[in-house]
C-alpha positions as CSV (number, residue, x, y, z in Angstrom):
1,X,-5.1,-3.3,-12.0
2,X,-5.9,-3.3,-8.3
3,X,-7.4,0.0,-7.1
4,X,-5.4,2.3,-4.9
5,X,-5.3,5.8,-3.4
6,X,-2.8,7.9,-5.4
7,X,-3.0,11.3,-3.7
8,X,-5.0,13.9,-1.9
9,X,-5.4,17.6,-1.5
10,X,-7.0,20.3,0.6
11,X,-9.2,22.7,-1.3
12,X,-10.7,24.9,1.4
13,X,-10.2,25.7,5.1
14,X,-12.3,27.8,7.4
15,X,-12.1,28.5,11.2
16,X,-14.0,30.9,13.4
17,X,-13.8,31.4,17.2
18,X,-16.8,32.6,19.2
19,X,-16.6,35.5,21.7
20,X,-16.7,33.1,24.7
21,X,-15.6,29.5,25.0
22,X,-18.4,27.5,26.7
23,X,-17.6,25.4,29.8
24,X,-17.9,22.4,29.7
25,X,-17.1,22.4,26.0
26,X,-18.7,19.8,23.8
27,X,-16.5,19.2,20.7
28,X,-18.0,17.2,17.8
29,X,-16.1,16.1,14.7
30,X,-17.7,14.8,11.5
31,X,-16.3,13.7,8.2
32,X,-18.2,12.6,5.1
33,X,-17.8,12.1,1.4
34,X,-19.9,14.8,-0.4
35,X,-19.3,13.9,-4.0
36,X,-17.4,11.5,-6.3
37,X,-16.2,12.8,-9.6
38,X,-14.3,11.3,-12.5
39,X,-10.9,13.0,-13.0
40,X,-7.8,12.5,-15.1
41,X,-5.0,11.6,-12.7
42,X,-1.2,11.2,-13.3
43,X,0.5,8.2,-11.7
44,X,3.6,7.5,-13.8
45,X,4.1,9.1,-17.2
46,X,0.7,9.7,-18.6
47,X,-2.8,10.7,-17.2
48,X,-5.2,8.0,-16.6
49,X,-8.9,7.9,-15.5
50,X,-9.5,8.0,-11.8
51,X,-11.9,9.3,-9.2
52,X,-11.9,12.2,-6.8
53,X,-13.6,11.5,-3.5
54,X,-14.5,15.0,-2.3
55,X,-14.9,15.2,1.4
56,X,-15.8,17.7,4.2
57,X,-14.4,17.6,7.7
58,X,-16.2,19.7,10.4
59,X,-15.5,20.4,14.0
60,X,-18.1,22.2,16.1
61,X,-17.2,23.7,19.5
62,X,-20.4,23.7,21.4
63,X,-23.3,25.9,20.2
64,X,-21.4,29.3,20.1
65,X,-17.7,28.7,20.8
66,X,-16.6,28.2,17.3
67,X,-16.2,25.9,14.3
68,X,-13.8,24.8,11.6
69,X,-14.3,23.1,8.3
70,X,-11.9,21.6,5.8
71,X,-12.7,20.4,2.3
72,X,-10.5,18.3,0.1
73,X,-10.3,15.3,-2.2
74,X,-8.8,11.9,-2.1
75,X,-7.7,10.6,-5.5
76,X,-8.3,6.9,-6.5
77,X,-7.3,4.9,-9.5
78,X,-8.6,1.5,-10.8
79,X,-9.6,0.0,-14.0
80,X,-12.3,1.7,-16.0
81,X,-14.9,-1.0,-15.4
82,X,-14.5,-0.6,-11.6
83,X,-14.5,3.2,-11.7
84,X,-17.7,3.2,-13.7
85,X,-19.4,0.8,-11.2
86,X,-18.3,2.9,-8.3
87,X,-19.6,6.1,-10.0
88,X,-22.9,4.5,-10.9
89,X,-23.4,3.1,-7.4
90,X,-22.7,6.5,-5.9
91,X,-25.2,8.2,-8.2
92,X,-27.9,5.7,-7.3
93,X,-27.4,5.1,-3.6
94,X,-24.7,7.5,-2.3
95,X,-22.8,4.4,-1.2
96,X,-19.5,2.7,-2.1
97,X,-17.8,-0.5,-1.0
98,X,-17.2,-0.4,2.8
99,X,-13.5,-1.4,2.5
100,X,-12.8,1.4,0.0
101,X,-14.8,3.9,2.0
102,X,-12.8,3.1,5.1
103,X,-9.5,3.7,3.2
104,X,-10.7,7.0,1.7
105,X,-12.1,8.3,5.0
106,X,-8.9,7.3,6.9
107,X,-6.8,9.3,4.4
108,X,-9.2,12.2,4.6
109,X,-9.1,12.2,8.4
110,X,-5.3,12.1,8.4
111,X,-5.1,15.1,6.1
112,X,-7.9,17.0,8.0
113,X,-6.6,16.4,11.5
114,X,-3.1,17.7,10.5
115,X,-4.6,21.0,9.3
116,X,-7.3,21.2,12.1
117,X,-4.7,21.2,14.9
118,X,-2.9,24.1,13.3
119,X,-6.2,26.1,12.6
120,X,-7.4,25.5,16.2
121,X,-4.2,26.7,17.7
122,X,-4.2,29.9,15.6
123,X,-7.6,30.8,16.9
124,X,-6.9,29.6,20.5
125,X,-9.5,26.9,20.3
126,X,-9.0,23.5,21.9
127,X,-7.6,20.8,19.7
128,X,-10.3,18.8,17.9
129,X,-8.9,15.5,19.3
130,X,-7.1,14.2,22.3
131,X,-3.3,14.1,21.7
132,X,-1.5,11.1,23.1
133,X,0.3,11.8,26.4
134,X,3.0,10.0,28.4
135,X,2.1,9.1,32.0
136,X,4.3,8.0,34.9
137,X,3.8,4.5,36.1
138,X,1.6,4.3,39.2
139,X,3.5,3.4,42.3
140,X,2.4,0.1,43.9
141,X,1.2,0.4,47.5
142,X,3.9,-1.7,49.1
143,X,6.7,0.0,47.2
144,X,6.1,3.7,48.0
145,X,9.2,5.7,48.8
146,X,9.4,7.4,52.2
């Protein structure tokens, strides 16, 4: 079996806005895996052994303007030997294979940013990330309309 991410969930959300939003506002985002636990997961008809990569996403709005945090889990399945090796390595060094970590953190980020945008809007805080925007093409010097 080749390992794969089979699901994810949010377990906790918190947001707080300060009395005054600082200007200029320094917004810092951080995400990290805080624990890896063995868990029975269902993919198909019967439960199989898997891992829960528990994560925490935090956005800080300056020193006093506010903060939000989101906790959740990304679920991963693989063969027992690989799961045991991942768990053991995490216990010893708090590290896992870089390629797997990138996949887990990308899924956690997707999940967190979707919720963080909504939480920030509800408390009238700036979005935790820049949203893509359309821009008009710049007009070339020789082609300006009069």
